[in-house]
C-alpha positions as CSV (number, residue, x, y, z in Angstrom):
1,M,100.1,9.4,11.5
2,L,97.5,8.5,14.2
3,N,93.9,8.0,13.0
4,L,91.5,10.6,14.3
5,Q,88.5,8.3,14.3
6,R,90.4,5.7,16.4
7,L,91.5,8.5,18.8
8,T,87.8,9.4,19.2
9,M,87.1,5.9,20.2
10,L,89.8,6.0,22.8
11,Y,88.4,9.3,24.1
12,E,84.9,7.7,24.4
13,L,86.5,4.7,26.2
14,E,87.9,7.1,28.8
15,R,84.4,8.4,29.5
16,R,82.4,5.2,29.4
17,G,84.7,2.5,30.7
18,T,83.5,-0.4,28.5
19,L,83.8,-1.4,24.9
20,A,80.1,-2.2,24.8
21,A,79.2,1.4,25.9
22,V,81.5,2.9,23.3
23,A,80.0,0.7,20.6
24,R,76.5,1.8,21.6
25,A,77.5,5.5,21.6
26,L,79.2,5.4,18.2
27,S,76.9,2.8,16.5
28,Y,79.7,0.2,16.1
29,S,79.9,-3.4,17.2
30,P,82.0,-4.1,20.2
31,S,84.3,-6.3,18.1
32,A,84.8,-3.4,15.6
33,V,85.7,-1.0,18.5
34,S,88.2,-3.6,19.9
35,Q,89.8,-4.0,16.5
36,Q,90.1,-0.3,15.9
37,L,91.7,0.3,19.4
38,A,94.1,-2.6,18.8
39,Q,95.1,-0.9,15.6
40,L,95.6,2.4,17.4
41,E,97.9,0.7,19.9
42,R,100.0,-0.7,17.0
43,E,100.2,2.8,15.5
44,A,101.2,4.3,18.9
45,G,103.6,1.5,19.7
46,V,102.5,1.4,23.4
47,A,99.7,-0.2,25.4
48,L,96.8,2.3,25.7
49,T,94.4,0.2,27.8
50,E,94.4,-2.3,30.6
51,P,91.7,-4.6,32.0
52,V,90.0,-3.6,35.2
53,G,87.1,-5.9,36.4
54,R,84.7,-6.4,33.5
55,G,85.8,-3.2,31.8
56,V,89.0,-1.5,30.8
57,R,90.7,1.7,31.6
58,L,93.3,3.8,30.0
59,T,97.0,3.5,30.8
60,E,99.0,6.6,31.5
61,A,100.0,6.6,27.8
62,G,96.3,6.3,26.9
63,R,95.4,9.3,29.0
64,I,98.2,11.4,27.5
65,L,97.0,10.5,24.0
66,V,93.4,11.4,24.8
67,D,94.5,14.8,26.1
68,H,96.2,15.5,22.7
69,A,93.2,14.1,20.8
70,R,91.0,16.7,22.4
71,V,93.3,19.4,21.2
72,A,93.6,17.9,17.7
73,I,89.8,17.6,17.2
74,A,89.2,21.1,18.4
75,A,91.9,22.5,16.1
76,L,90.4,20.7,13.1
77,E,87.0,22.1,13.8
78,D,88.5,25.6,14.2
79,A,90.0,25.2,10.8
80,E,86.8,23.9,9.2
81,T,84.9,26.9,10.8
82,A,87.4,29.4,9.4
83,L,87.3,27.9,5.9
84,A,83.5,27.9,5.9
85,A,83.4,31.6,7.1
86,A,85.9,32.6,4.4
87,Q,83.7,31.2,1.7
88,G,80.9,33.4,2.8
89,R,78.2,30.8,2.3
90,V,76.1,28.4,4.4
91,G,76.3,24.8,3.1
92,G,77.2,21.2,3.8
93,R,75.6,18.9,6.3
94,L,74.5,19.8,9.8
95,Q,73.5,17.0,12.2
96,V,71.0,18.0,14.9
97,A,69.6,16.1,17.9
98,S,66.3,17.4,19.3
99,F,63.6,16.3,21.7
100,Q,60.0,15.9,20.7
101,T,58.3,19.2,21.5
102,V,60.9,21.2,19.5
103,L,60.6,18.7,16.7
104,L,56.9,19.2,16.5
105,S,56.5,22.9,17.0
106,L,59.7,24.7,16.0
107,L,61.8,22.7,13.6
108,P,59.4,22.5,10.6
109,A,59.3,26.3,10.2
110,A,63.1,26.6,10.9
111,L,63.8,24.0,8.2
112,D,61.5,25.8,5.8
113,A,63.4,29.0,6.4
114,L,66.8,27.3,6.0
115,E,65.7,25.7,2.7
116,R,64.6,29.1,1.4
117,D,67.6,31.1,2.6
118,H,70.4,28.5,2.5
119,P,69.5,25.8,-0.1
120,E,73.0,24.3,0.0
121,L,72.6,23.4,3.6
122,R,71.4,19.9,4.5
123,V,70.0,19.4,8.0
124,D,69.6,15.9,9.4
125,I,67.5,15.5,12.5
126,A,67.6,12.7,15.2
127,Q,65.1,12.6,18.1
128,R,67.2,12.4,21.3
129,E,67.0,13.7,24.8
130,A,69.8,16.2,25.5
131,E,71.7,14.1,28.0
132,A,71.7,11.1,25.7
133,A,72.8,13.2,22.8
134,M,75.8,14.8,24.6
135,S,78.2,11.9,23.8
136,G,77.3,12.2,20.1
137,L,78.0,15.9,20.2
138,L,81.4,15.4,21.8
139,T,82.4,12.8,19.2
140,G,81.1,14.6,16.2
141,G,78.0,12.5,15.6
142,F,75.9,15.7,16.2
143,D,76.8,19.3,15.5
144,V,73.9,20.9,17.5
145,V,71.9,19.4,20.4
146,L,68.6,20.9,21.7
147,G,68.2,20.7,25.4
148,E,65.8,21.7,28.2
149,E,66.3,22.8,31.8
150,Y,63.6,22.6,34.4
151,P,63.4,24.7,37.6
152,G,65.8,23.3,40.2
153,E,67.3,20.9,37.5
154,P,70.3,22.8,36.0
155,F,71.8,21.1,33.0
156,R,75.4,20.3,33.7
157,G,77.4,21.4,30.7
158,R,81.1,21.3,29.9
159,A,83.7,23.9,29.2
160,D,84.1,22.6,25.7
161,M,80.4,23.1,25.0
162,H,78.9,26.3,23.7
163,R,75.4,27.0,24.9
164,V,72.9,29.5,23.5
165,D,69.5,29.9,25.3
166,L,66.5,29.7,23.0
167,G,63.9,31.0,25.4
168,A,61.6,30.1,28.4
169,D,58.6,27.8,27.8
170,E,55.9,27.9,30.4
171,V,54.8,24.5,31.9
172,L,51.0,24.1,32.3
173,L,48.6,21.7,33.9
174,A,46.3,19.8,31.6
175,V,43.1,18.3,33.0
176,P,40.1,16.6,31.2
177,T,37.2,18.7,30.0
178,F,34.8,16.4,31.9
179,G,34.7,14.2,35.0
180,P,36.0,14.6,38.6
181,W,39.4,16.1,37.7
182,S,38.2,18.7,35.2
183,A,37.9,21.8,37.5
184,P,40.6,21.9,40.1
185,T,41.1,25.1,42.1
186,G,44.6,24.1,43.2
187,L,47.1,21.4,42.5
188,A,46.3,19.7,45.8
189,D,42.8,19.0,44.5
190,L,44.4,16.4,42.2
191,A,46.2,14.4,44.9
192,A,44.0,11.3,44.2
193,A,43.9,11.8,40.4
194,P,45.7,9.4,38.0
195,W,48.7,11.1,36.5
196,A,50.7,10.8,33.2
197,L,54.3,11.6,34.1
198,D,57.8,11.5,32.6
199,P,60.1,8.8,34.2
200,R,61.5,9.4,37.6
201,D,65.1,9.6,36.4
202,S,64.4,12.4,33.9
203,A,64.6,16.1,34.6
204,P,60.8,16.7,33.8
205,G,59.9,13.7,35.8
206,R,61.8,14.7,38.9
207,W,60.5,18.3,38.6
208,A,56.9,17.2,38.3
209,R,57.0,14.9,41.3
210,E,58.8,17.5,43.4
211,L,56.2,20.1,42.6
212,C,53.4,17.7,43.7
213,R,55.2,16.9,46.9
214,D,55.5,20.6,47.6
215,N,51.7,20.6,47.4
216,G,51.4,17.8,49.9
217,F,51.0,14.6,47.8
218,E,52.9,11.9,45.8
219,P,51.3,11.8,42.3
220,P,50.1,8.3,41.4
221,A,51.5,7.6,38.0
222,R,49.1,5.6,35.8
223,F,51.2,6.3,32.7
224,D,55.0,6.6,32.8
225,G,56.6,7.7,29.5
226,V,58.4,10.4,27.7
227,D,55.9,11.2,24.9
228,P,53.9,14.3,25.7
229,L,51.4,13.6,23.0
230,V,50.5,10.3,24.7
231,H,50.2,12.2,28.0
232,V,47.7,14.6,26.4
233,Q,45.8,11.8,24.8
234,M,45.4,10.2,28.3
235,V,44.1,13.5,29.6
236,E,41.7,14.0,26.7
237,S,40.1,10.6,27.2
238,G,39.5,11.5,30.9
239,R,42.0,8.9,32.2
240,A,44.7,11.2,33.6
241,V,46.0,14.7,34.3
242,C,49.5,15.9,33.4
243,F,51.9,18.7,33.0
244,V,52.5,20.0,29.5
245,P,54.8,22.5,27.9
246,A,53.1,25.4,26.2
247,L,55.3,24.8,23.2
248,L,53.0,22.0,22.1
249,G,50.6,24.7,20.9
250,R,46.9,25.2,20.8
251,Q,46.2,22.7,18.0
252,R,47.6,19.8,20.0
253,L,46.1,20.8,23.3
254,Q,42.6,21.8,22.1
255,G,41.0,18.6,23.6
256,V,42.1,19.3,27.2
257,R,41.5,22.1,29.8
258,L,44.7,24.1,30.6
259,C,45.5,25.7,33.9
260,R,48.5,28.0,34.7
261,L,50.4,26.9,37.8
262,P,51.3,29.3,40.7
263,G,54.5,31.1,39.9
264,A,54.2,30.3,36.2
265,P,57.1,27.8,36.1
266,K,59.1,27.6,32.9
267,R,61.6,25.3,31.4
268,Q,64.6,26.9,29.7
269,L,65.2,25.7,26.1
270,F,68.8,25.9,24.8
271,T,71.1,24.7,22.0
272,L,74.6,23.2,22.5
273,A,77.4,23.0,20.1
274,R,81.1,22.1,20.4
275,A,82.9,25.3,21.4
276,A,85.3,24.9,18.4
277,Y,82.4,24.5,16.0
278,A,80.0,27.1,17.5
279,A,81.0,29.9,15.1
280,H,80.5,27.7,12.0
281,P,78.1,29.5,9.6
282,S,75.8,26.5,9.4
283,V,75.5,26.3,13.2
284,T,74.8,30.1,13.3
285,A,72.2,29.9,10.6
286,F,70.4,27.0,12.3
287,R,70.4,28.8,15.6
288,D,69.1,32.0,14.1
289,A,66.2,30.2,12.3
290,L,65.2,28.3,15.4
291,G,65.3,31.5,17.5
292,A,63.1,33.3,15.0
293,G,60.6,30.4,15.2
294,F,60.5,30.6,19.0
295,L,59.8,34.3,18.9
296,V,56.7,33.5,16.8
297,H,55.6,30.9,19.4
298,E,56.1,33.3,22.3
299,S,53.6,35.7,20.7
300,R,50.8,33.2,20.9
301,T,48.7,32.6,23.9
302,L,46.8,29.5,24.9
303,G,44.2,31.0,27.2
304,A,44.6,29.0,30.4
305,K,43.1,29.8,33.8
306,R,45.4,30.2,36.8
307,L,45.3,27.9,39.8
308,R,45.7,29.3,43.3
């Protein structure tokens, strides 16, 4: 009988091309991955990989085995989902990957609701960006991944992923309450201002820079990072301006002045689950609790002026 965990490693190798990349994705050492794949080859009785440059690639036999592995993994998850639904209860362990603003603003209330309504369900949370968490979702390291999609930056999903949109979150401009950048009438007024921005290779970073270019300037990034709370702190101290998601909430944004951007751009928030696992009662319960929390957030206003 072929080992499913080793088949998963082979599947990851097809996607990533190197043993080191597989090891990082699955939290193993490269030597452990190599040993497990060698054992899989002995079980299969045929070579599954071959060297190419500094990496390796699958042989024809390896590709055939990966195709069957996908089917086997999905079938096992279908069975697990059916058994859980037949029991009529929500329990077990759910592994979730989320980015920071959801962790701060929505997950605490969702977890409170789940603990109250489904005390047998354990939810483990990891902070990850959606693109980085995708490999963990595919290999079973995560059961649900939270993601975000910016205007003009569609998230490229997969046919074996099940997506549920959570809602649209408006993106605002945050400026200091004092100093030369505190009262812009339009985005172009901040062409010379210091900016706190997400990295260029991230969806929010690309979106932010493109919006500034559309307004005639390249934003000078004085702080480059993924932490929106640090961005806000830079603005609060008068050292930068930045874009912030409304989901951060009034309490975390009370030290800055907020402005609504023309067109009220929004990022789309969503959850991803493996298609074969999407109907599992624990996934459904988690998505319902998170959705209820987002509806509460939507009913709150932050009181921001609109730029022209």
